[in-house]
C-alpha positions in Angstrom: -0.2 0.0 -0.2 1.2 3.1 -0.9 2.4 5.6 1.8 0.5 9.3 2.1 3.5 11.7 2.1 2.8 14.0 5.7 3.1 17.2 6.0 6.2 16.5 8.0 7.5 14.9 5.1 6.8 17.3 2.4 6.5 20.8 4.3 4.7 23.8 2.8 7.5 26.5 1.7 7.5 29.5 3.8 5.8 32.6 2.2 8.4 35.4 1.7 7.3 38.8 1.4 9.9 41.2 -0.1 10.0 44.8 1.6 11.2 47.8 -0.2 14.5 49.5 1.2 13.9 51.6 4.0 13.5 55.2 2.4 16.1 57.6 4.4 13.8 60.0 6.8 15.8 63.4 5.8 14.7 64.8 8.8 17.0 66.5 11.5 16.6 68.0 15.1 19.4 70.2 16.4 19.9 71.9 19.8 22.9 74.2 20.6 23.1 76.2 23.7 25.8 78.7 24.6 25.9 81.0 27.0 24.6 83.8 24.4 22.1 81.9 22.5 19.9 78.3 23.2 18.7 77.4 19.3 16.8 74.5 18.4 15.8 73.6 14.6 13.4 70.7 13.3 13.8 70.2 9.6 12.2 67.9 7.3 13.8 68.2 3.7 10.7 66.3 1.9 8.1 68.5 3.3 5.1 71.1 2.4 6.5 74.3 3.2 5.3 74.5 6.5 7.6 77.2 8.5 7.4 78.2 11.9 10.3 80.6 13.6 10.3 82.3 17.1 13.5 83.8 17.8 12.9 87.2 18.9 14.1 89.1 15.8 10.8 89.5 13.8 12.4 90.0 10.5 14.7 87.2 10.8 11.4 85.1 11.7 9.7 86.4 8.3 12.7 85.3 6.4 13.2 82.0 7.9 9.1 81.2 7.3 9.7 82.7 3.6 12.6 80.4 3.0 11.0 77.3 4.4 7.6 78.1 2.6 9.5 78.5 -1.2 11.8 75.5 -0.5 8.9 73.1 0.5 11.1 72.2 3.8 8.9 71.8 7.0 11.1 74.0 9.5 10.5 74.8 13.1 13.0 77.1 14.6 13.0 78.4 18.2 15.9 80.6 19.9 16.5 82.9 22.7 19.6 85.4 22.9 21.0 88.2 24.4 18.8 90.7 22.5 19.6 93.2 24.9 22.8 93.8 23.8 22.0 93.0 19.9 20.4 90.7 17.4 23.9 89.3 16.1 24.6 86.4 18.3 21.0 85.4 18.1 21.0 85.9 13.8 24.2 83.9 13.6 23.5 81.1 16.0 20.2 80.2 14.0 22.4 79.8 11.0 24.6 77.6 12.8 22.0 75.6 13.8 20.2 75.6 10.7 23.3 74.4 8.8 24.0 71.5 10.9 20.1 70.5 10.4 20.7 70.4 6.8 24.0 68.4 6.9 22.6 65.8 9.5 19.2 65.6 7.6 21.5 65.2 4.2 23.4 61.9 5.8 26.2 61.4 3.5 24.4 63.0 0.5 23.9 60.0 -1.6 21.5 60.3 -4.2 20.9 64.4 -4.4 21.5 66.3 -7.4 23.9 68.4 -5.6 23.9 71.4 -7.7 21.0 74.3 -7.7 20.6 77.5 -8.8 17.5 80.2 -8.5 17.0 83.6 -9.6 13.8 85.4 -7.5 12.3 89.1 -8.4 10.7 91.0 -5.8 9.3 94.1 -7.5 12.5 95.8 -8.2 14.9 93.1 -6.5 16.1 90.6 -8.4 18.6 88.0 -6.5 20.7 85.1 -7.9 21.4 82.1 -5.6 23.7 79.4 -6.7 24.6 76.3 -4.4 27.0 73.3 -4.6 26.3 70.9 -1.4 30.2 69.9 -1.8 31.2 69.3 1.5 33.6 72.2 0.9 32.4 75.5 2.5 32.6 78.7 0.3 30.5 82.1 0.2 30.4 84.3 -2.3 28.3 86.8 -1.1 27.4 89.8 -3.3 24.4 91.7 -2.0 25.1 95.4 -1.6 22.5 96.9 0.5 23.1 100.8 1.1 20.7 100.8 4.2 21.7 100.0 7.5 18.5 98.9 8.7 15.0 97.2 7.9 13.0 98.5 10.7 15.4 97.5 13.8 17.0 94.8 11.8 20.8 95.4 10.7 20.8 94.8 7.1 24.7 93.3 7.5 23.6 90.6 9.4 22.2 88.6 6.5 25.9 88.2 5.2 26.5 87.0 8.8 23.7 84.7 8.9 24.6 83.1 5.4 28.3 82.5 6.6 27.1 80.5 9.3 24.6 78.6 7.2 27.2 77.9 4.8 30.2 76.7 6.9 27.6 74.1 8.5 26.2 72.6 5.8 29.4 72.3 3.7 28.5 73.7 0.5 29.7 76.4 -1.9 26.9 79.4 -1.9 27.0 82.5 -4.0 24.2 84.9 -3.8 24.2 87.5 -6.4 22.2 90.7 -6.2 21.1 91.7 -10.0 18.9 94.9 -9.2 17.4 96.3 -6.0 16.6 99.4 -4.1 14.1 98.5 -1.1 16.3 96.6 1.5 13.5 94.3 2.7 12.5 93.6 -1.1 16.8 92.8 -1.3 16.6 90.7 1.5 13.7 88.8 1.0 14.4 88.1 -2.5 18.0 86.6 -1.6 16.1 84.3 1.1 13.6 83.1 -1.4 16.3 82.7 -4.0 18.2 80.3 -1.6 15.3 78.5 -0.9 14.9 77.2 -4.2 18.1 76.6 -4.8 18.7 74.7 -1.9 15.4 72.8 -2.9 16.7 71.6 -6.1 20.3 70.8 -4.9 18.8 68.7 -1.9 16.0 66.7 -4.2 16.6 63.2 -5.0 18.3 62.1 -8.7 16.4 59.2 -9.5 18.9 58.2 -12.3 21.9 58.5 -9.6 23.3 55.7 -7.6 25.9 57.1 -5.0 26.9 60.4 -4.5 27.6 62.9 -7.4 31.4 62.7 -7.1 34.1 61.3 -8.8 35.7 61.3 -5.3 33.1 59.1 -4.3 32.1 61.3 -1.5 30.7 64.6 -0.4 31.1 64.5 3.3 34.1 66.8 3.5 
């Protein structure tokens, strides 16, 4: 008589479910405290443009929220600082922590387009931003503003903010003012151009495997 094969003799093959590779979060939360300031930044690169900034410097808050909106970054910035002295430490340190957040969110920078460029007008003001997220820090700042202040905000602090941001991200950034008269328009066009260029440079490149560099690294 023929023996029946039992389930133990011929076990069913286990069902295998193949999962897609986990997608990098491309997010960061960075905090920095000194005797002069306390700054916290939460950043999501693949956001929808939700920006919230509370730094105690209203004009800076306006620029950061505009940057988030036009770069499609979800960004929350909270800062306290020695504003009784002046705005310098707070503005510069926000640039430092925002730059560190970008660096952390980008990770090893694999798969990003790396380069970005945008020209943005705001009425009579036109500014161009060119970005290379290369791992090397260089700022070319050609945004001449004749007025010393916009309200209570010192216009020269824009340069300090951009320098801090550039150094901490590890990128080349060239900002060139094409034309402009009103300092508010000039600075806002600068931040919007930076946002669009950063959005382009940090975007994933679907044709790319690894990093866009013949060296094989963009981390330094």
